[in-house]
C-alpha positions as CSV (number, residue, x, y, z in Angstrom):
1,M,-61.9,17.4,66.8
2,T,-61.6,18.3,63.5
3,T,-61.9,22.1,62.7
4,I,-63.4,22.9,59.2
5,V,-63.2,25.9,57.3
6,N,-65.9,27.0,54.9
7,N,-64.4,29.6,52.4
8,P,-67.5,31.3,50.9
9,A,-67.5,31.0,47.1
10,P,-66.3,33.8,45.1
11,T,-69.0,36.8,44.1
12,T,-67.5,37.7,41.2
13,N,-65.1,35.5,38.4
14,E,-62.3,37.7,37.0
15,G,-59.7,34.7,37.1
16,G,-60.4,34.2,33.2
17,S,-60.2,37.8,32.0
18,N,-56.9,38.3,34.4
19,L,-55.1,35.4,32.4
20,L,-56.3,36.8,29.2
21,I,-55.0,40.2,29.8
22,G,-51.5,38.7,31.2
23,T,-51.4,36.4,28.2
24,I,-52.0,39.0,25.2
25,V,-49.8,41.5,27.3
26,L,-46.8,38.7,27.5
27,I,-47.7,37.9,23.9
28,G,-47.2,41.9,23.3
29,V,-43.6,42.3,25.2
30,I,-42.3,39.1,23.5
31,M,-43.2,40.5,20.2
32,I,-41.5,44.0,20.9
33,I,-38.5,42.3,22.1
34,F,-38.3,40.3,18.8
35,Y,-38.8,43.4,16.7
36,F,-36.2,45.8,18.0
37,G,-34.2,42.9,20.0
38,I,-33.0,41.0,16.8
39,P,-32.5,43.6,14.2
40,A,-30.1,45.4,17.2
41,I,-28.2,42.3,17.8
42,K,-27.6,41.8,13.7
43,N,-25.9,45.1,13.7
44,M,-23.3,44.9,16.1
45,G,-21.3,43.1,14.5
46,P,-18.2,41.0,15.5
47,I,-16.2,42.2,17.8
48,K,-13.3,43.8,17.0
49,L,-10.2,43.3,18.9
50,D,-6.8,45.1,18.5
51,I,-4.2,42.6,19.0
52,P,-0.5,44.1,18.1
53,T,1.3,41.6,15.6
54,P,4.9,40.9,17.2
55,Q,7.6,42.2,15.6
56,V,10.2,39.5,14.6
57,V,14.0,40.8,13.3
58,I,15.0,38.1,10.2
59,P,18.8,38.6,9.2
60,D,19.6,39.0,5.9
61,K,22.1,36.0,5.6
62,I,22.6,32.8,7.8
63,N,25.7,31.1,8.4
64,V,25.1,27.4,8.1
65,N,28.7,26.5,7.9
66,I,29.1,23.1,10.2
67,E,32.8,23.4,10.4
68,Q,34.1,22.6,13.5
69,T,37.3,24.1,15.0
70,K,39.9,21.8,16.7
């Protein structure tokens, strides 16, 4: 045999108003993120890395004489 479940019809129609309130709240949160978040990201500036430069010692005179001794 087949069991049939008859659900009663909803007595109130709150689905539309909850969707509208949720949409308004979501738009408000997105606007707050754009209003405060984007300027904060712009003001952060570039990341500054402190990398020391290598110390290279270059002699004043370089002997480039290619004569070989026998």
